[in-house]
All heavy atoms as TSV, in Angstrom:
chain	resi	resn	atom	element	x	y	z
A	1	MET	N	N	114.566	112.200	173.175
A	1	MET	CA	C	115.989	112.139	172.982
A	1	MET	C	C	116.730	112.723	174.190
A	1	MET	O	O	117.798	112.245	174.530
A	1	MET	CB	C	116.398	112.901	171.704
A	1	MET	CG	C	115.834	112.326	170.398
A	1	MET	SD	S	116.463	110.697	169.983
A	1	MET	CE	C	118.088	111.068	169.470
A	2	GLU	N	N	116.157	113.746	174.807
A	2	GLU	CA	C	116.803	114.332	175.980
A	2	GLU	C	C	116.929	113.308	177.106
A	2	GLU	O	O	117.950	113.257	177.789
A	2	GLU	CB	C	116.022	115.554	176.475
A	2	GLU	CG	C	116.246	116.782	175.631
A	2	GLU	CD	C	115.518	117.983	176.191
A	2	GLU	OE1	O	115.589	118.207	177.414
A	2	GLU	OE2	O	114.877	118.686	175.396
A	3	TRP	N	N	115.887	112.507	177.286
A	3	TRP	CA	C	115.916	111.471	178.314
A	3	TRP	C	C	117.083	110.517	178.069
A	3	TRP	O	O	117.820	110.175	178.994
A	3	TRP	CB	C	114.589	110.705	178.318
A	3	TRP	CG	C	114.626	109.483	179.160
A	3	TRP	CD1	C	114.444	109.409	180.502
A	3	TRP	CD2	C	114.891	108.145	178.731
A	3	TRP	NE1	N	114.564	108.114	180.937
A	3	TRP	CE2	C	114.842	107.316	179.861
A	3	TRP	CE3	C	115.163	107.562	177.486
A	3	TRP	CZ2	C	115.045	105.944	179.796
A	3	TRP	CZ3	C	115.372	106.198	177.432
A	3	TRP	CH2	C	115.315	105.416	178.580
A	4	ALA	N	N	117.263	110.105	176.837
A	4	ALA	CA	C	118.325	109.155	176.502
A	4	ALA	C	C	119.704	109.773	176.700
A	4	ALA	O	O	120.612	109.115	177.218
A	4	ALA	CB	C	118.153	108.666	175.065
A	5	THR	N	N	119.873	111.029	176.313
A	5	THR	CA	C	121.178	111.666	176.500
A	5	THR	C	C	121.452	111.939	177.977
A	5	THR	O	O	122.595	111.829	178.422
A	5	THR	CB	C	121.312	112.974	175.682
A	5	THR	OG1	O	120.232	113.841	176.003
A	5	THR	CG2	C	121.328	112.700	174.197
A	6	ASP	N	N	120.417	112.264	178.743
A	6	ASP	CA	C	120.594	112.447	180.191
A	6	ASP	C	C	121.042	111.151	180.853
A	6	ASP	O	O	121.925	111.144	181.715
A	6	ASP	CB	C	119.304	112.937	180.846
A	6	ASP	CG	C	118.985	114.381	180.514
A	6	ASP	OD1	O	119.871	115.100	180.026
A	6	ASP	OD2	O	117.821	114.787	180.748
A	7	LYS	N	N	120.420	110.052	180.436
A	7	LYS	CA	C	120.774	108.743	180.994
A	7	LYS	C	C	122.228	108.397	180.671
A	7	LYS	O	O	122.965	107.905	181.525
A	7	LYS	CB	C	119.824	107.688	180.439
A	7	LYS	CG	C	119.901	106.373	181.127
A	7	LYS	CD	C	118.784	105.466	180.644
A	7	LYS	CE	C	118.840	104.137	181.360
A	7	LYS	NZ	N	117.774	103.239	180.928
A	8	LEU	N	N	122.644	108.682	179.456
A	8	LEU	CA	C	124.028	108.430	179.052
A	8	LEU	C	C	124.986	109.306	179.859
A	8	LEU	O	O	126.006	108.825	180.359
A	8	LEU	CB	C	124.204	108.681	177.555
A	8	LEU	CG	C	125.593	108.460	176.968
A	8	LEU	CD1	C	126.110	107.062	177.253
A	8	LEU	CD2	C	125.580	108.727	175.476
A	9	GLN	N	N	124.644	110.569	180.030
A	9	GLN	CA	C	125.516	111.479	180.785
A	9	GLN	C	C	125.637	111.038	182.245
A	9	GLN	O	O	126.716	111.108	182.834
A	9	GLN	CB	C	124.990	112.915	180.711
A	9	GLN	CG	C	125.947	113.925	181.306
A	9	GLN	CD	C	127.289	113.948	180.591
A	9	GLN	OE1	O	127.355	114.132	179.377
A	9	GLN	NE2	N	128.366	113.753	181.327
A	10	GLN	N	N	124.555	110.565	182.836
A	10	GLN	CA	C	124.603	110.084	184.218
A	10	GLN	C	C	125.538	108.888	184.342
A	10	GLN	O	O	126.313	108.790	185.302
A	10	GLN	CB	C	123.198	109.700	184.697
A	10	GLN	CG	C	122.297	110.885	184.927
A	10	GLN	CD	C	120.861	110.471	185.199
A	10	GLN	OE1	O	120.549	109.290	185.350
A	10	GLN	NE2	N	119.975	111.448	185.254
A	11	ALA	N	N	125.472	107.989	183.382
A	11	ALA	CA	C	126.359	106.821	183.400
A	11	ALA	C	C	127.821	107.238	183.266
A	11	ALA	O	O	128.693	106.693	183.948
A	11	ALA	CB	C	125.973	105.856	182.282
A	12	ILE	N	N	128.074	108.203	182.408
A	12	ILE	CA	C	129.437	108.706	182.226
A	12	ILE	C	C	129.934	109.345	183.524
A	12	ILE	O	O	131.059	109.096	183.961
A	12	ILE	CB	C	129.503	109.706	181.055
A	12	ILE	CG1	C	129.274	108.971	179.732
A	12	ILE	CG2	C	130.833	110.461	181.042
A	12	ILE	CD1	C	129.037	109.884	178.543
A	13	ASN	N	N	129.085	110.153	184.142
A	13	ASN	CA	C	129.465	110.826	185.393
A	13	ASN	C	C	129.762	109.830	186.509
A	13	ASN	O	O	130.621	110.082	187.350
A	13	ASN	CB	C	128.374	111.792	185.839
A	13	ASN	CG	C	128.232	112.981	184.912
A	13	ASN	OD1	O	129.113	113.277	184.111
A	13	ASN	ND2	N	127.101	113.655	184.998
A	14	LYS	N	N	129.058	108.695	186.512
A	14	LYS	CA	C	129.271	107.664	187.533
A	14	LYS	C	C	130.430	106.734	187.171
A	14	LYS	O	O	130.788	105.859	187.949
A	14	LYS	CB	C	128.005	106.831	187.717
A	14	LYS	CG	C	126.863	107.585	188.328
A	14	LYS	CD	C	125.649	106.684	188.432
A	14	LYS	CE	C	124.450	107.442	188.973
A	14	LYS	NZ	N	123.245	106.586	188.983
A	15	ASN	N	N	130.966	106.905	185.955
A	15	ASN	CA	C	132.022	106.030	185.450
A	15	ASN	C	C	131.570	104.563	185.444
A	15	ASN	O	O	132.339	103.662	185.755
A	15	ASN	CB	C	133.317	106.213	186.250
A	15	ASN	CG	C	134.519	105.731	185.484
A	15	ASN	OD1	O	134.527	105.744	184.259
A	15	ASN	ND2	N	135.539	105.289	186.197
A	16	ASP	N	N	130.312	104.362	185.073
A	16	ASP	CA	C	129.709	103.029	185.013
A	16	ASP	C	C	129.691	102.580	183.555
A	16	ASP	O	O	128.807	102.931	182.788
A	16	ASP	CB	C	128.295	103.078	185.593
A	16	ASP	CG	C	127.621	101.716	185.647
A	16	ASP	OD1	O	128.106	100.765	184.988
A	16	ASP	OD2	O	126.599	101.616	186.353
A	17	ARG	N	N	130.721	101.821	183.166
A	17	ARG	CA	C	130.888	101.415	181.765
A	17	ARG	C	C	129.719	100.588	181.242
A	17	ARG	O	O	129.300	100.770	180.105
A	17	ARG	CB	C	132.195	100.636	181.591
A	17	ARG	CG	C	133.430	101.442	181.904
A	17	ARG	CD	C	133.665	102.599	180.955
A	17	ARG	NE	N	133.923	102.087	179.616
A	17	ARG	CZ	C	133.741	102.773	178.503
A	17	ARG	NH1	N	133.322	104.002	178.527
A	17	ARG	NH2	N	133.980	102.246	177.323
A	18	ILE	N	N	129.188	99.684	182.048
A	18	ILE	CA	C	128.063	98.854	181.597
A	18	ILE	C	C	126.837	99.737	181.348
A	18	ILE	O	O	126.166	99.607	180.324
A	18	ILE	CB	C	127.742	97.745	182.623
A	18	ILE	CG1	C	128.961	96.835	182.822
A	18	ILE	CG2	C	126.516	96.952	182.195
A	18	ILE	CD1	C	129.438	96.111	181.582
A	19	ALA	N	N	126.557	100.649	182.257
A	19	ALA	CA	C	125.421	101.566	182.083
A	19	ALA	C	C	125.646	102.471	180.872
A	19	ALA	O	O	124.690	102.802	180.155
A	19	ALA	CB	C	125.199	102.392	183.341
A	20	GLU	N	N	126.895	102.866	180.634
A	20	GLU	CA	C	127.211	103.681	179.455
A	20	GLU	C	C	126.880	102.928	178.174
A	20	GLU	O	O	126.277	103.487	177.257
A	20	GLU	CB	C	128.691	104.053	179.426
A	20	GLU	CG	C	129.095	105.127	180.384
A	20	GLU	CD	C	130.580	105.436	180.286
A	20	GLU	OE1	O	131.083	105.660	179.161
A	20	GLU	OE2	O	131.245	105.452	181.339
A	21	ILE	N	N	127.295	101.684	178.112
A	21	ILE	CA	C	127.035	100.867	176.918
A	21	ILE	C	C	125.538	100.710	176.708
A	21	ILE	O	O	125.030	100.891	175.601
A	21	ILE	CB	C	127.740	99.502	177.027
A	21	ILE	CG1	C	129.256	99.696	176.957
A	21	ILE	CG2	C	127.257	98.551	175.941
A	21	ILE	CD1	C	130.060	98.470	177.345
A	22	ARG	N	N	124.822	100.386	177.783
A	22	ARG	CA	C	123.364	100.219	177.674
A	22	ARG	C	C	122.684	101.516	177.242
A	22	ARG	O	O	121.810	101.514	176.376
A	22	ARG	CB	C	122.795	99.741	178.998
A	22	ARG	CG	C	123.126	98.306	179.288
A	22	ARG	CD	C	122.496	97.863	180.584
A	22	ARG	NE	N	122.790	96.452	180.805
A	22	ARG	CZ	C	122.884	95.894	181.980
A	22	ARG	NH1	N	122.673	96.617	183.074
A	22	ARG	NH2	N	123.158	94.616	182.102
A	23	ALA	N	N	123.086	102.627	177.837
A	23	ALA	CA	C	122.489	103.920	177.491
A	23	ALA	C	C	122.818	104.299	176.048
A	23	ALA	O	O	121.973	104.848	175.337
A	23	ALA	CB	C	122.969	104.994	178.455
A	24	ASN	N	N	124.027	103.988	175.620
A	24	ASN	CA	C	124.427	104.258	174.240
A	24	ASN	C	C	123.563	103.466	173.258
A	24	ASN	O	O	123.077	104.007	172.262
A	24	ASN	CB	C	125.909	103.925	174.062
A	24	ASN	CG	C	126.421	104.251	172.687
A	24	ASN	OD1	O	126.002	105.219	172.077
A	24	ASN	ND2	N	127.338	103.443	172.202
A	25	ILE	N	N	123.365	102.204	173.560
A	25	ILE	CA	C	122.527	101.365	172.697
A	25	ILE	C	C	121.091	101.894	172.680
A	25	ILE	O	O	120.479	102.020	171.616
A	25	ILE	CB	C	122.576	99.890	173.151
A	25	ILE	CG1	C	123.964	99.304	172.869
A	25	ILE	CG2	C	121.497	99.072	172.450
A	25	ILE	CD1	C	124.210	97.943	173.498
A	26	GLU	N	N	120.557	102.212	173.844
A	26	GLU	CA	C	119.192	102.753	173.922
A	26	GLU	C	C	119.064	104.042	173.116
A	26	GLU	O	O	118.081	104.230	172.404
A	26	GLU	CB	C	118.803	103.024	175.373
A	26	GLU	CG	C	118.520	101.779	176.171
A	26	GLU	CD	C	118.141	102.113	177.611
A	26	GLU	OE1	O	117.420	103.105	177.832
A	26	GLU	OE2	O	118.578	101.372	178.509
A	27	PHE	N	N	120.047	104.937	173.257
A	27	PHE	CA	C	120.023	106.195	172.522
A	27	PHE	C	C	119.962	105.932	171.018
A	27	PHE	O	O	119.133	106.502	170.306
A	27	PHE	CB	C	121.252	107.040	172.854
A	27	PHE	CG	C	121.392	108.240	171.964
A	27	PHE	CD1	C	120.661	109.384	172.234
A	27	PHE	CD2	C	122.239	108.215	170.863
A	27	PHE	CE1	C	120.784	110.503	171.406
A	27	PHE	CE2	C	122.357	109.318	170.030
A	27	PHE	CZ	C	121.625	110.461	170.304
A	28	HIS	N	N	120.851	105.078	170.532
A	28	HIS	CA	C	120.902	104.829	169.096
A	28	HIS	C	C	119.666	104.092	168.593
A	28	HIS	O	O	119.172	104.389	167.503
A	28	HIS	CB	C	122.194	104.093	168.728
A	28	HIS	CG	C	123.367	104.999	168.741
A	28	HIS	ND1	N	124.136	105.183	169.870
A	28	HIS	CD2	C	123.883	105.816	167.788
A	28	HIS	CE1	C	125.080	106.061	169.592
A	28	HIS	NE2	N	124.948	106.463	168.352
A	29	ARG	N	N	119.145	103.168	169.379
A	29	ARG	CA	C	117.910	102.487	168.966
A	29	ARG	C	C	116.759	103.476	168.865
A	29	ARG	O	O	115.958	103.409	167.935
A	29	ARG	CB	C	117.577	101.355	169.923
A	29	ARG	CG	C	118.572	100.199	169.795
A	29	ARG	CD	C	118.207	99.047	170.652
A	29	ARG	NE	N	117.237	98.261	169.878
A	29	ARG	CZ	C	116.410	97.393	170.410
A	29	ARG	NH1	N	116.411	97.181	171.696
A	29	ARG	NH2	N	115.570	96.721	169.658
A	30	LEU	N	N	116.683	104.397	169.802
A	30	LEU	CA	C	115.653	105.430	169.765
A	30	LEU	C	C	115.837	106.315	168.537
A	30	LEU	O	O	114.884	106.595	167.797
A	30	LEU	CB	C	115.712	106.268	171.044
A	30	LEU	CG	C	114.696	107.384	171.183
A	30	LEU	CD1	C	113.276	106.820	171.226
A	30	LEU	CD2	C	114.978	108.185	172.450
A	31	PHE	N	N	117.069	106.740	168.310
A	31	PHE	CA	C	117.387	107.584	167.157
A	31	PHE	C	C	116.987	106.894	165.853
A	31	PHE	O	O	116.339	107.488	164.988
A	31	PHE	CB	C	118.888	107.893	167.182
A	31	PHE	CG	C	119.346	108.814	166.104
A	31	PHE	CD1	C	119.135	110.175	166.214
A	31	PHE	CD2	C	120.008	108.317	165.001
A	31	PHE	CE1	C	119.570	111.043	165.219
A	31	PHE	CE2	C	120.438	109.170	164.007
A	31	PHE	CZ	C	120.217	110.536	164.109
A	32	TYR	N	N	117.352	105.617	165.717
A	32	TYR	CA	C	117.036	104.883	164.487
A	32	TYR	C	C	115.541	104.636	164.350
A	32	TYR	O	O	115.015	104.615	163.241
A	32	TYR	CB	C	117.794	103.556	164.436
A	32	TYR	CG	C	119.295	103.710	164.446
A	32	TYR	CD1	C	120.103	102.819	165.122
A	32	TYR	CD2	C	119.915	104.767	163.793
A	32	TYR	CE1	C	121.484	102.965	165.142
A	32	TYR	CE2	C	121.295	104.918	163.808
A	32	TYR	CZ	C	122.065	104.015	164.481
A	32	TYR	OH	O	123.431	104.158	164.499
A	33	SER	N	N	114.844	104.462	165.468
A	33	SER	CA	C	113.394	104.244	165.377
A	33	SER	C	C	112.688	105.486	164.833
A	33	SER	O	O	111.721	105.379	164.084
A	33	SER	CB	C	112.812	103.838	166.726
A	33	SER	OG	O	112.786	104.922	167.620
A	34	TYR	N	N	113.198	106.672	165.188
A	34	TYR	CA	C	112.619	107.907	164.656
A	34	TYR	C	C	112.878	108.061	163.160
A	34	TYR	O	O	112.150	108.780	162.473
A	34	TYR	CB	C	113.149	109.134	165.397
A	34	TYR	CG	C	112.526	109.334	166.755
A	34	TYR	CD1	C	113.320	109.453	167.883
A	34	TYR	CD2	C	111.144	109.393	166.911
A	34	TYR	CE1	C	112.755	109.634	169.137
A	34	TYR	CE2	C	110.571	109.568	168.158
A	34	TYR	CZ	C	111.382	109.695	169.266
A	34	TYR	OH	O	110.820	109.869	170.502
A	35	SER	N	N	113.878	107.393	162.649
A	35	SER	CA	C	114.171	107.478	161.216
A	35	SER	C	C	113.139	106.712	160.393
A	35	SER	O	O	112.985	106.975	159.201
A	35	SER	CB	C	115.563	106.907	160.911
A	35	SER	OG	O	115.549	105.483	160.953
A	36	ARG	N	N	112.462	105.772	161.031
A	36	ARG	CA	C	111.478	104.905	160.360
A	36	ARG	C	C	112.089	104.118	159.204
A	36	ARG	O	O	111.406	103.710	158.285
A	36	ARG	CB	C	110.262	105.708	159.906
A	36	ARG	CG	C	109.537	106.336	161.059
A	36	ARG	CD	C	108.338	107.090	160.630
A	36	ARG	NE	N	107.829	107.845	161.767
A	36	ARG	CZ	C	106.566	107.990	162.026
A	36	ARG	NH1	N	105.665	107.436	161.266
A	36	ARG	NH2	N	106.189	108.695	163.060
A	37	ASN	N	N	113.374	103.918	159.273
A	37	ASN	CA	C	114.092	103.148	158.268
A	37	ASN	C	C	114.273	101.743	158.833
A	37	ASN	O	O	115.170	101.493	159.632
A	37	ASN	CB	C	115.443	103.817	157.977
A	37	ASN	CG	C	116.249	103.106	156.932
A	37	ASN	OD1	O	116.124	101.903	156.731
A	37	ASN	ND2	N	117.113	103.854	156.256
A	38	THR	N	N	113.417	100.813	158.409
A	38	THR	CA	C	113.450	99.463	158.984
A	38	THR	C	C	114.749	98.733	158.658
A	38	THR	O	O	115.226	97.946	159.464
A	38	THR	CB	C	112.246	98.627	158.514
A	38	THR	OG1	O	112.195	98.618	157.088
A	38	THR	CG2	C	110.952	99.202	159.063
A	39	PHE	N	N	115.329	99.007	157.494
A	39	PHE	CA	C	116.598	98.375	157.161
A	39	PHE	C	C	117.680	98.821	158.147
A	39	PHE	O	O	118.437	97.996	158.664
A	39	PHE	CB	C	117.025	98.710	155.724
A	39	PHE	CG	C	118.387	98.186	155.376
A	39	PHE	CD1	C	118.568	96.841	155.089
A	39	PHE	CD2	C	119.496	99.019	155.358
A	39	PHE	CE1	C	119.823	96.330	154.786
A	39	PHE	CE2	C	120.753	98.531	155.060
A	39	PHE	CZ	C	120.914	97.181	154.770
A	40	LEU	N	N	117.746	100.100	158.415
A	40	LEU	CA	C	118.717	100.630	159.363
A	40	LEU	C	C	118.497	100.040	160.755
A	40	LEU	O	O	119.446	99.626	161.426
A	40	LEU	CB	C	118.617	102.156	159.416
A	40	LEU	CG	C	119.553	102.890	160.358
A	40	LEU	CD1	C	121.011	102.635	159.975
A	40	LEU	CD2	C	119.248	104.376	160.344
A	41	GLN	N	N	117.253	99.967	161.191
A	41	GLN	CA	C	116.940	99.412	162.507
A	41	GLN	C	C	117.362	97.951	162.599
A	41	GLN	O	O	117.995	97.537	163.572
A	41	GLN	CB	C	115.447	99.537	162.787
A	41	GLN	CG	C	114.991	100.958	162.993
A	41	GLN	CD	C	113.473	101.058	163.099
A	41	GLN	OE1	O	112.782	100.063	163.284
A	41	GLN	NE2	N	112.950	102.262	162.987
A	42	THR	N	N	117.029	97.170	161.595
A	42	THR	CA	C	117.360	95.743	161.598
A	42	THR	C	C	118.870	95.533	161.561
A	42	THR	O	O	119.404	94.699	162.297
A	42	THR	CB	C	116.714	95.042	160.387
A	42	THR	OG1	O	115.310	95.265	160.436
A	42	THR	CG2	C	116.995	93.554	160.391
A	43	THR	N	N	119.549	96.283	160.723
A	43	THR	CA	C	121.003	96.150	160.594
A	43	THR	C	C	121.705	96.509	161.896
A	43	THR	O	O	122.593	95.785	162.352
A	43	THR	CB	C	121.518	97.045	159.450
A	43	THR	OG1	O	120.843	96.680	158.248
A	43	THR	CG2	C	123.013	96.900	159.270
A	44	THR	N	N	121.321	97.610	162.508
A	44	THR	CA	C	121.983	98.015	163.747
A	44	THR	C	C	121.633	97.083	164.900
A	44	THR	O	O	122.496	96.795	165.736
A	44	THR	CB	C	121.652	99.472	164.118
A	44	THR	OG1	O	120.238	99.630	164.177
A	44	THR	CG2	C	122.240	100.438	163.118
A	45	ASP	N	N	120.402	96.584	164.946
A	45	ASP	CA	C	120.050	95.608	165.980
A	45	ASP	C	C	120.917	94.359	165.863
A	45	ASP	O	O	121.389	93.823	166.863
A	45	ASP	CB	C	118.575	95.233	165.910
A	45	ASP	CG	C	117.658	96.278	166.520
A	45	ASP	OD1	O	118.157	97.175	167.234
A	45	ASP	OD2	O	116.434	96.184	166.294
A	46	SER	N	N	121.164	93.921	164.646
A	46	SER	CA	C	122.027	92.757	164.420
A	46	SER	C	C	123.460	93.053	164.854
A	46	SER	O	O	124.119	92.211	165.464
A	46	SER	CB	C	122.022	92.357	162.949
A	46	SER	OG	O	120.753	91.923	162.560
A	47	SER	N	N	123.921	94.257	164.557
A	47	SER	CA	C	125.280	94.641	164.946
A	47	SER	C	C	125.422	94.684	166.459
A	47	SER	O	O	126.407	94.204	167.016
A	47	SER	CB	C	125.646	96.007	164.363
A	47	SER	OG	O	125.671	95.939	162.968
A	48	TRP	N	N	124.432	95.286	167.151
A	48	TRP	CA	C	124.477	95.342	168.619
A	48	TRP	C	C	124.475	93.932	169.201
A	48	TRP	O	O	125.200	93.650	170.151
A	48	TRP	CB	C	123.302	96.137	169.186
A	48	TRP	CG	C	123.366	97.603	168.962
A	48	TRP	CD1	C	122.416	98.367	168.359
A	48	TRP	CD2	C	124.401	98.521	169.343
A	48	TRP	NE1	N	122.808	99.683	168.337
A	48	TRP	CE2	C	124.014	99.807	168.932
A	48	TRP	CE3	C	125.625	98.364	169.986
A	48	TRP	CZ2	C	124.802	100.932	169.157
A	48	TRP	CZ3	C	126.411	99.486	170.204
A	48	TRP	CH2	C	126.004	100.741	169.793
A	49	LEU	N	N	123.662	93.052	168.622
A	49	LEU	CA	C	123.598	91.678	169.115
A	49	LEU	C	C	124.950	90.987	168.941
A	49	LEU	O	O	125.433	90.329	169.866
A	49	LEU	CB	C	122.497	90.900	168.394
A	49	LEU	CG	C	122.311	89.452	168.819
A	49	LEU	CD1	C	121.974	89.352	170.315
A	49	LEU	CD2	C	121.225	88.795	167.989
A	50	SER	N	N	125.569	91.163	167.803
A	50	SER	CA	C	126.889	90.567	167.564
A	50	SER	C	C	127.912	91.110	168.551
A	50	SER	O	O	128.735	90.368	169.086
A	50	SER	CB	C	127.364	90.865	166.143
A	50	SER	OG	O	126.542	90.228	165.213
A	51	PHE	N	N	127.861	92.415	168.798
A	51	PHE	CA	C	128.778	93.041	169.745
A	51	PHE	C	C	128.577	92.455	171.141
A	51	PHE	O	O	129.546	92.122	171.823
A	51	PHE	CB	C	128.562	94.552	169.762
A	51	PHE	CG	C	129.334	95.248	170.854
A	51	PHE	CD1	C	130.702	95.431	170.739
A	51	PHE	CD2	C	128.699	95.689	171.995
A	51	PHE	CE1	C	131.420	96.064	171.740
A	51	PHE	CE2	C	129.408	96.317	173.013
A	51	PHE	CZ	C	130.767	96.506	172.883
A	52	ARG	N	N	127.333	92.310	171.560
A	52	ARG	CA	C	127.051	91.781	172.890
A	52	ARG	C	C	127.531	90.341	173.030
A	52	ARG	O	O	128.106	89.969	174.050
A	52	ARG	CB	C	125.554	91.863	173.185
A	52	ARG	CG	C	125.088	93.279	173.383
A	52	ARG	CD	C	123.605	93.330	173.407
A	52	ARG	NE	N	123.146	93.730	174.720
A	52	ARG	CZ	C	121.886	93.891	175.019
A	52	ARG	NH1	N	120.959	93.663	174.122
A	52	ARG	NH2	N	121.535	94.272	176.222
A	53	ILE	N	N	127.308	89.538	172.007
A	53	ILE	CA	C	127.751	88.143	172.046
A	53	ILE	C	C	129.273	88.083	172.137
A	53	ILE	O	O	129.834	87.333	172.934
A	53	ILE	CB	C	127.230	87.367	170.814
A	53	ILE	CG1	C	125.715	87.184	170.937
A	53	ILE	CG2	C	127.945	86.027	170.669
A	53	ILE	CD1	C	125.050	86.663	169.678
A	54	SER	N	N	129.953	88.908	171.347
A	54	SER	CA	C	131.427	88.939	171.380
A	54	SER	C	C	131.926	89.389	172.746
A	54	SER	O	O	132.864	88.817	173.294
A	54	SER	CB	C	131.965	89.891	170.312
A	54	SER	OG	O	131.631	89.432	169.043
A	55	PHE	N	N	131.290	90.412	173.298
A	55	PHE	CA	C	131.691	90.932	174.603
A	55	PHE	C	C	131.509	89.873	175.686
A	55	PHE	O	O	132.417	89.629	176.483
A	55	PHE	CB	C	130.860	92.174	174.941
A	55	PHE	CG	C	131.138	92.723	176.310
A	55	PHE	CD1	C	132.271	93.480	176.540
A	55	PHE	CD2	C	130.265	92.492	177.362
A	55	PHE	CE1	C	132.541	93.995	177.802
A	55	PHE	CE2	C	130.521	93.002	178.626
A	55	PHE	CZ	C	131.653	93.752	178.845
A	56	LEU	N	N	130.359	89.219	175.688
A	56	LEU	CA	C	130.100	88.198	176.705
A	56	LEU	C	C	131.020	86.999	176.541
A	56	LEU	O	O	131.494	86.434	177.522
A	56	LEU	CB	C	128.636	87.760	176.655
A	56	LEU	CG	C	127.628	88.808	177.107
A	56	LEU	CD1	C	126.210	88.325	176.840
A	56	LEU	CD2	C	127.813	89.154	178.578
A	57	SER	N	N	131.288	86.632	175.317
A	57	SER	CA	C	132.182	85.508	175.057
A	57	SER	C	C	133.588	85.823	175.563
A	57	SER	O	O	134.208	85.002	176.242
A	57	SER	CB	C	132.221	85.216	173.566
A	57	SER	OG	O	133.148	84.207	173.282
A	58	ALA	N	N	134.080	87.001	175.238
A	58	ALA	CA	C	135.422	87.393	175.682
A	58	ALA	C	C	135.467	87.510	177.198
A	58	ALA	O	O	136.453	87.130	177.830
A	58	ALA	CB	C	135.821	88.714	175.035
A	59	ARG	N	N	134.408	88.014	177.780
A	59	ARG	CA	C	134.349	88.175	179.233
A	59	ARG	C	C	134.382	86.814	179.931
A	59	ARG	O	O	135.053	86.646	180.943
A	59	ARG	CB	C	133.068	88.921	179.583
A	59	ARG	CG	C	133.010	89.423	180.967
A	59	ARG	CD	C	131.854	90.378	181.103
A	59	ARG	NE	N	131.395	90.347	182.469
A	59	ARG	CZ	C	130.239	90.747	182.885
A	59	ARG	NH1	N	129.360	91.211	182.035
A	59	ARG	NH2	N	129.910	90.694	184.148
A	60	ASN	N	N	133.679	85.855	179.367
A	60	ASN	CA	C	133.653	84.507	179.944
A	60	ASN	C	C	134.999	83.812	179.811
A	60	ASN	O	O	135.338	82.962	180.617
A	60	ASN	CB	C	132.563	83.660	179.299
A	60	ASN	CG	C	131.181	84.058	179.764
A	60	ASN	OD1	O	131.021	84.659	180.828
A	60	ASN	ND2	N	130.179	83.748	178.979
A	61	GLU	N	N	135.751	84.175	178.794
A	61	GLU	CA	C	137.064	83.565	178.590
A	61	GLU	C	C	138.168	84.365	179.263
A	61	GLU	O	O	139.334	84.068	179.113
A	61	GLU	CB	C	137.340	83.440	177.086
A	61	GLU	CG	C	136.398	82.467	176.408
A	61	GLU	CD	C	136.612	82.452	174.901
A	61	GLU	OE1	O	137.593	83.037	174.414
A	61	GLU	OE2	O	135.781	81.842	174.214
A	62	ASP	N	N	137.761	85.428	179.976
A	62	ASP	CA	C	138.717	86.274	180.684
A	62	ASP	C	C	139.722	86.895	179.715
A	62	ASP	O	O	140.908	86.992	179.999
A	62	ASP	CB	C	139.438	85.481	181.757
A	62	ASP	CG	C	139.557	86.288	183.052
A	62	ASP	OD1	O	138.896	87.323	183.190
A	62	ASP	OD2	O	140.318	85.859	183.911
A	63	VAL	N	N	139.232	87.326	178.563
A	63	VAL	CA	C	140.053	87.936	177.540
A	63	VAL	C	C	139.764	89.432	177.498
A	63	VAL	O	O	138.634	89.849	177.594
A	63	VAL	CB	C	139.736	87.320	176.158
A	63	VAL	CG1	C	140.525	88.032	175.055
A	63	VAL	CG2	C	140.033	85.837	176.154
A	64	THR	N	N	140.793	90.233	177.360
A	64	THR	CA	C	140.619	91.676	177.262
A	64	THR	C	C	140.283	92.041	175.827
A	64	THR	O	O	140.923	91.571	174.884
A	64	THR	CB	C	141.918	92.394	177.683
A	64	THR	OG1	O	142.256	91.965	178.989
A	64	THR	CG2	C	141.750	93.891	177.649
A	65	LEU	N	N	139.257	92.906	175.666
A	65	LEU	CA	C	138.850	93.326	174.334
A	65	LEU	C	C	139.745	94.433	173.774
A	65	LEU	O	O	139.835	94.623	172.578
A	65	LEU	CB	C	137.397	93.831	174.349
A	65	LEU	CG	C	136.344	92.776	174.628
A	65	LEU	CD1	C	134.973	93.447	174.721
A	65	LEU	CD2	C	136.340	91.737	173.550
A	66	VAL	N	N	140.427	95.149	174.634
A	66	VAL	CA	C	141.281	96.252	174.200
A	66	VAL	C	C	142.696	95.999	174.675
A	66	VAL	O	O	142.927	95.690	175.838
A	66	VAL	CB	C	140.767	97.599	174.793
A	66	VAL	CG1	C	141.682	98.739	174.401
A	66	VAL	CG2	C	139.345	97.863	174.363
A	67	ASP	N	N	143.624	96.132	173.769
A	67	ASP	CA	C	145.039	95.995	174.099
A	67	ASP	C	C	145.537	97.345	174.592
A	67	ASP	O	O	145.580	98.308	173.818
A	67	ASP	CB	C	145.816	95.526	172.879
A	67	ASP	CG	C	147.285	95.318	173.178
A	67	ASP	OD1	O	147.694	95.391	174.366
A	67	ASP	OD2	O	148.034	95.053	172.224
A	68	ASN	N	N	145.880	97.463	175.854
A	68	ASN	CA	C	146.281	98.733	176.439
A	68	ASN	C	C	147.765	99.044	176.259
A	68	ASN	O	O	148.242	100.040	176.751
A	68	ASN	CB	C	145.949	98.770	177.936
A	68	ASN	CG	C	144.465	98.793	178.160
A	68	ASN	OD1	O	143.717	99.416	177.419
A	68	ASN	ND2	N	144.014	98.119	179.200
A	69	SER	N	N	148.498	98.194	175.558
A	69	SER	CA	C	149.940	98.417	175.402
A	69	SER	C	C	150.246	99.505	174.391
A	69	SER	O	O	149.499	99.917	173.620
A	69	SER	CB	C	150.633	97.127	175.005
A	69	SER	OG	O	150.117	96.642	173.793
């Protein structure tokens, strides 16, 4: 777990949003794998996949995911 949190902190320090997202996903996948709860693992994997598809779709359409107004 320390490795995963270190990786996330490095991404934050570099202000690398893509690396932050990847490190966040890795951290949570590791955390859920230690729970040995297959339902939780499957559900969160599906959620991450949906999030990634939405992000890539919006990115390809040049749409902002967050309204900064």
